[in-house]
N, C-alpha and C positions, 0 to 999 in steps of 0.2 A: 591476507596474503603475505608471506614472509619476504624479506628483501632478498633478492637473487644475486648471484655472483656477478651477473652482467652489470647490475645497477651499482654495486660496489666498485666494480673496475672502471665504469664510466663508458662502457660500450653500449650500443643501442639496445633498447628493450623491445622485444617483440610485443606488439599489441594487434588486436583485431579491429578493423575499421569497416563500418558500414556507411555508405553515403545516403542511403534511404531513399525517400520519396519527396515529390514536391519541392519545397525550397532546400530539402537536405542536401544535395550535392553542392550548392552555392555556400551554404553556412559551413560545411565541412571543409570545402576548399579554403575558406577564409581562416577557419580555425586552425587547420594544419599549417597554413602559411605562417601564422603568427607564432604558434608553437615553435616551429622549426627555426624561425628567425630569433626566437628567444633563446635558442640553444638546447632545445629538447633532443634528447638522444633516443629516438624512437625508430623501430623497424616495422612499419605497418604491413599487415596482411589484409588485404581488401576482399570483403565477402559481399554477396549480393543477397539482400532480403527484401521482404516487402512486396510492393505491388507486382513487379515483374515475375516474382516467384509465385504469387497467388495466381496469376494469370496462366501460369504452366500447370495449374491443377493442383498445387501443393497448398492445401488449406491452412497449414501451420505457418506459412510465409517464410520458411526457412529450410534449407535443404541440409542433408547429412554432412556434406564437405564443410559447411559453415560451422556445424557443431564441433567438428574436428579441429578447426582452427581455435574456436573459443576455448575448448578444453586444454589446447597446447599452450596458448598465451595466457590465458586466464584474466585477460584485461580487455575490456570491450569499449570502444568509443564509437557511439552510436548516434547517428542523425535520425530524425523523426521519420516514421513510416505511415502509410496510409492503409487502414485495415478496410477492405470492401465492406459495404453494407449489406445486410441480408444474412440468412441464416447459412451456418456451416463453416463460416470463416472465424478463426480463433484470434483473439488479440495476440500479436506477436509480443509485445511487451509483457503481458502476463506469462505467456509461454516461456519466454527467455528467464524471467525471474524466477519462476517456480522451477524450471528444469535444472536451472544452475544454483539453486538454493540461495538466492539473493534476498535475504530476509529483512533487511534494512534499507529503506529509501529515505535518503537524508537530503533535505531541501532548505539551504539557508534563504531566508526572506528578510531583506533590510532595505532601507530607504537610502537615497542618495542626494537628499536635499542639501543645497537648494538648486541642484543642477538638473534634477528630474523631478516634476511635479508629484507630490504626494499629500495626503491630509495627515500623514503621520510621520514626521520628521525624525523621532526618536526610535522608530521601529527597527528592531535588530533581533529576530528569533530564528531558530533552527526547528524545523518540523522532522521528526523521526517517525516515519511510518512503517507499520508492519507491512510486509510486502508480499506474503504467499497465503494467507489464510482468509478467514472472514468469508464474506460473500464472493470473493474473487476466486474461491475454488471453482466457480462455474459449474457446480452440480445442480442442474435445474431439470424439472420434470413437469410435464403436463399430466396431471393426475386425474382429472375429471373433464367433463365438457366445459366446465365453468371456472376451473381453479388450476393454477400452476404454481409450483413452489420453487425456491431456490434455498439451498442449505447454508447456514451460517455456521462455519467451523472455527473454533477457537481452541488452540491446545495450550497446555501449560508450558511445554518446551519452547513452542514457537513464540509464546508471549514473553517468556523469561529472556529469550535471546535479544529480542528487540527492545525490551525495557532495560536490560542491563547494558546494552549498547548505548542507549539514550543517556544513562547515568554516566558511563565511561567517557562518552563524547563530551559531556558537559564538564567533567573533571579535567580532560585532556586540553579543552580549549578555554579554560577559565570562566566557564559559565556558573551562574550562581543558583539556578532553580530549574527543576523539571516538573512539568505539568502533565497530567494525564486526563484525557477526555474520554468518557464511555457514556452508555445509556443504560447503566445497570439498575436504575430504578425500574425499568420495563424488562430488559433481557437479563434477567438475574443469574442465569446459568452461564451464558456465553460472555457478554460483557462484564458480568459478575466476576468471572474467573480472570479477566484482563485486569480488572481493578484489584483484586485479591493479590494476584501476582506483583503488580506495581507497589502495593503497600508492603509486600513481603521484601522486595528488593530494596526499596527505599531505606529500609532500616540499616543496610549495609553502608550507606553513604550519608553519614551524620554531617559531613561537612557541606552538603547540598540541601537546600530546601526543597521539600516536595509537597505537592498538593493535587488533588482530584477535583474534577468538576463534571457535572453532567453536560453532555456535548452540546445541547442546545443553548443553555446560558453561556456555556464556554465560548461558543462560536460567536454568540452575540458580543460578548466582552472582547474577543480577538478582533472583531471587525470594528468596534468602536474605540478600544484603547489597547492595541497590540502591544504597546510599550511595556505593559505590565507583565508580558510573557518572555521567557527566555529560551528554553527547551521544551517543546511539545513531544509528547509520544502518544500515538493514537492507533487504534486498530485500521485495517486497510482502507475501508470505504470512507470513513470520516477523515483520514489522512488523506486520501486521494482528493477528496473535495475541498478541504480547507486549507490544503498546501497551495492550490490553485488561487483560492480566494486571498491568501496571505500575500501571495507573489503580485497579485494584481493591486492590492491595496498599498503595497509598498512602492509601487511604481509602474510595473509591467511585468507580465508572465515571460515576456521576451528577454528579461534580464537574469532569469534564474536557471542555474544548472542543478542537476541532482546526481547523486551517486548512489548505486544500488550494491550494497555490500553483502558478500557471503563468506563462508570461511574459507572458500578456495579461489572464487572468481569474483571480480567486480566489473559492473558496467556503469558507463557514465554517459549522460545524455541531457539535453535541454528538456524542460518540462512541456514546452508547447508542441502543438501538432506539426503536420507536414504542410499546411497551408497550400494546398495545391492552386488556388487562384493566384497565389503570389509567385508561383514557380516561374523561373527563367527570366525574371524581371531585374534581377540583381538590386533588390531593394530590402530584403529581409535582414533582420538584426542577428548577427552571429553571436551575440553576447552569451546567451544561455549555454549555448554549446561550448563556447570558448571557457566559460567559467566552470563547466563541467570538465573540460580538459584540464584546467588548472588543478582541480581536484584529483584528477588521474596522475598528474605529475607528482603531487604530493604523495599518492598511494604507492607509486613505484619507485620512490626514493630520489626524485629529482625536485626537492622542495626549493632549492636555489633558483631554478627556472621558473617554477610557479610563482615564486616571490616577484621575479623580475616581469614576467608577463603580466600579473594581476595588477601590479602597480602601475604599469604603463597603460593598462585599460582604464584604470581609475583616472589617470591623468588625462586620457582622452575624453572621458566622460566630463570631467572638470573643465576642459578647454571647449566645451560646448560642440564637439563634433558628434552629431547624432544621427541615427538612422530615422526614417519617416515615423515609426511607431512611437518614438519618445521625443520627436522634435516639437519644440515649443518656441515661437518666435520671441517670447519674452525671456527665455533661458538659454536657448541654443544660438550657437554662432554659425553653424553650417549644417544643411541637411545633406547627407552623403549616401552613397550607395553602399552595398555589401562589401564589394572590393575596395572601395575608398576607405570604408571605417576599417578594414584590415590593414590597409596601408598606414592609416593615421596610428593605429596602435603600434605597429612596426617602427614607425618614426620615433616613437616616444619610449622605446625600450631603453632601459637605463635611467629613465626619469622616475620621480615619485610624485604622488598627489601632494598638493599644498593645503587643501582644506579637508577632504576626505581622509579617513583613517588609513594609512598605509599598512600593508600586511608584511609579515615576516614568517615564512614557514621554515622549520628545521630542514636541513638537506636531507637526512634520513630519519623517518619516523616509524617507530614499530607499529604494527597493525594493533587496532583495538580488539581485545579479546572479549568475547561475550558468550561464553558457553552456559548452558543450564546447569544448576547443581544436581547432584544425584540426590534422590529421595526415596524412601520406602513406598511400595505400591500399597495402595488402599485394599482393604477387603471388601470385595465386590459380591453382591447378592442379588438375584433376580427376584423381585416382589410383585411383578405384574406386567401388563403389556397395553400399549395404546394401539388399537386397531383402527385404521382409516377406510372408510367405506364410501362408495358413491351411492346416494339415495336421492329419490324425489318423492317428497312427501313431508309429514309433519314429525317433529322431533318426538312427539308422544307415540306415534305409531311405530317409529323406528326403535324406540325404547322398549315398547311392550314385546316387539319381535326378539330383540336382543335379550331381554329378561328370560325369554324361553330357551334360549341357547346357552345360557349360563350354567355353571357347573358348581357343585360345593367348593371346589378349589378356586374357581374364577368366577366372581360375580361382577355384573355390570355396576360400576361405581358412579359414572356420570358420561354425558355425551356433550360435546362442544362442537360449535360451528364458528370457523375462523378465530378460535381461542375463546369464545365466549359460552358459558355454560348455558345449555338449553334443555337439559334433562338429568335428573328430575327437577322440578321446580323453575322451569323456565317461564318466560313471559311472551305473550303474543306480539309484542312490538319488536322483538329481536329479528332482524333480517337474516334470512339464511339462505345459503347457496347448496350446491349438491355434493358438499365435501364435509364428512362428518368424522370427528375423532372420537372413538368409543373406548373408554377405560375400564379395564377389567383387573381387579385385584382380588387377593385373599380376603374373604368376608371379615378377617380380623383386622383389615387395614394394612398393616405392615407384617407380612408372613411370607416365608419362602415359597416361591412358585417353581415348578419344573418346566423345561422346555418342552417335555412330552405333553404337558397339560395345555400349553399354549398351542402347539400343533394340533391337538384334538379340537381345540376351540375353533381354530381357523378351518379345520375340516368341516365343522358343523355350520359354519358361516357359508361355506362355498356350497354345501349341499342345500341351504337354505335360500340360495340365490343372492347373498350378500358377499361376494369374494372380496377379501382384502385388497385395497390399493397398496397398501404397505403397512408394516408393523414397527414399532418401536418398543424394544423392551425397557421396562422400568427397573432400574437398579438403585440399590443403596450403596454407599461407599464409606466404610467404617460407621455403618449405621445411619448415615445422613442421606435423605433422598437425593438422587442425581437428576431430578426431573421437576419441572414446574408443577406446582400444586393447583388443583382447580378450586373453585368456589366451595367453600364448606368443608374442604379436606384439611 
């Protein structure tokens, strides 16, 4: 988001504010009191989202008037909300992120030793999580009596935007290394693309160290020696899980705020939930939302206020004024309520930390630009089809039936069950369910196939009592297969 004339002139900047559910109203009140006391120039527009909206029968948890405010202000400070359990209710966070194109979720996770307990006193990392794609597309289907599926979608432009943002963020804030986690030894097409794009972008940043790790060993290293990491960039699901892990091992999830960055709109929130059991008790820690608010101030060109507020917060932490979640008799001096903690930060405005590293933000900072590069489109050719069918019986019997339905242009190549080849040449020990992938290709292996031939095959399957659950075209791109290969292929 570019700097507006309001920001330059010092007048109040319109922002959209949602008080949320559970502890949300309490921590939002504390956050806004601190920001205002620090000199923030804000003109809040309050919207209602979450539980009250769900209860009115709006399954998205947000009304059209709220979208109008968000599109107008382009800045969203959001307290946590509660998503009702059960079918039919969408995650409001996912809806807002995807609808507004908030492609990068940025979560700084650092320790505040010796004032807050942690096993990792040297930890100081930033996790940049892709925010729109992966399994969070929410495209799920029950396909047979026994099998459901969730589609994992990774796009080149979506990946390039978030990877480029991670490198630009590292350069902007003086970081030294960017690390990518994927599982491309198994998911060679989807995670493989994420890794490939990471390597391509990394070449453009020779001043920064880059590395890739398989996510399982990477996660183990992060949990054990997080100080070896600086900036992490991950696909959506891994980033969601590991950013919470990182926040907790640093000290507490209650201390981490996040920024959700898009090309037009940005959202700022704590990473924790609405904690309805703690609602109305004036005991929740507002730090996560407050630090998200600090990042909001940097974003809208009020870095001077952001510096003042965060340094006051750091001094409060140093002085041992802690809410219940981080209170430790051996480290803390006072256990305070939500409102008392806000008062303590306000009292320390204008001071700086004595032990923890003070912050200093520029008053105005240009937005980080992370646009995907233009690239020529690959030559795409249809070479076969995967047909998914529901079947109760042996793979051998299904294979023999499908062989009869093959044509000279499309022959049965293999059948898999949950990704394991079971025909031809399967073994009896393989456990099978009622969901079968049946691959048909040109008898020559890689040869062009027409859509009409695939439609004719599907028609024969329907007539034979094997209607397709779904089909997936098999394509090559510049001659390279755009699909996973089965055993023996």
